[in-house]
C-alpha positions in Angstrom: 14.4 20.1 9.5 12.7 22.3 6.9 9.1 23.3 7.2 6.8 21.3 5.0 3.6 22.8 3.4 0.4 20.8 3.4 -1.1 19.8 0.1 -4.6 18.2 0.2 -6.7 16.3 -2.3 -9.9 14.4 -2.1 -10.1 10.6 -2.3 -12.9 8.1 -2.0 -12.8 5.7 0.9 -11.9 2.8 -1.5 -9.0 4.9 -3.0 -7.8 5.7 0.5 -7.9 2.1 1.5 -6.0 1.1 -1.7 -3.3 3.7 -0.9 -3.1 2.3 2.7 -2.7 -1.3 1.4 0.0 -0.3 -1.2 1.9 1.7 1.4 1.8 -1.1 4.0 3.0 -3.6 1.4 6.0 -1.3 0.6 6.7 -0.6 4.3 5.9 3.1 4.2 3.2 5.5 5.3 0.5 6.6 3.0 2.0 10.1 3.0 5.4 8.7 2.0 3.8 6.7 -0.8 1.9 9.7 -2.2 4.9 12.0 -2.0 7.1 9.4 -3.7 4.6 8.9 -6.5 4.0 12.6 -7.1 7.6 13.7 -7.0 9.1 10.7 -8.9 6.7 11.2 -11.8 7.2 7.6 -12.9 5.6 6.9 -16.3 4.1 3.6 -15.1 3.0 2.2 -11.8 6.0 0.6 -10.1 6.0 -3.2 -10.0 4.8 -4.7 -6.7 7.5 -6.3 -4.6 7.1 -7.9 -1.2 9.8 -8.9 1.3 9.5 -11.4 4.1 7.9 -9.0 6.5 5.3 -7.5 4.0 2.5 -9.6 5.3 3.2 -8.8 9.0 3.4 -5.1 8.2 0.2 -5.2 6.2 -1.6 -7.1 9.0 -0.4 -4.5 11.5 -1.6 -1.7 9.3 -5.0 -3.3 8.9 -5.2 -3.9 12.6 -4.6 -0.3 13.3 -7.4 0.7 11.0 -9.9 -2.0 12.2 -9.4 -2.3 15.9 -11.0 -5.4 17.4 -10.5 -7.8 14.5 -8.3 -10.7 15.6 -5.0 -11.1 13.8 -5.7 -14.7 13.0 -8.7 -13.6 11.0 -6.9 -10.8 9.1 -3.7 -12.7 8.2 -5.2 -15.0 5.5 -7.1 -12.1 3.9 -4.0 -9.9 3.8 -1.9 -12.8 2.5 -4.3 -13.4 -0.3 -4.3 -9.8 -1.3 -0.5 -9.6 -1.3 -0.1 -12.8 -3.3 -2.7 -11.5 -5.8 -0.8 -8.2 -6.2 2.4 -10.0 -6.7 0.9 -12.3 -9.3 -0.7 -9.4 -11.2 2.6 -7.6 -11.1 4.5 -10.5 -12.7 1.9 -11.1 -15.4 1.1 -7.5 -16.3 2.6 -6.2 -19.5 3.7 -2.6 -20.2 1.0 0.0 -19.7 -0.7 1.6 -22.7 
């Protein structure tokens, strides 16, 4: 395995949370999401896609960040967010 160098940048708490949610929805870590976005240099944000396990993975990710919150309380919130992202992705036109 090759040695990786560390690259840092600053993000607000809300930006960090957004990256966490997007990474969980895609079944990857925040680090993997950022690396993919930086190195792929896609001209537009990739469309949101969710598979059957997306909600469970997202609930697990939120549970790790917010210890003590019961799963049954998180699941409807996470489901609403994922459904909203999916709907926005389907209705969004090309970026300017």
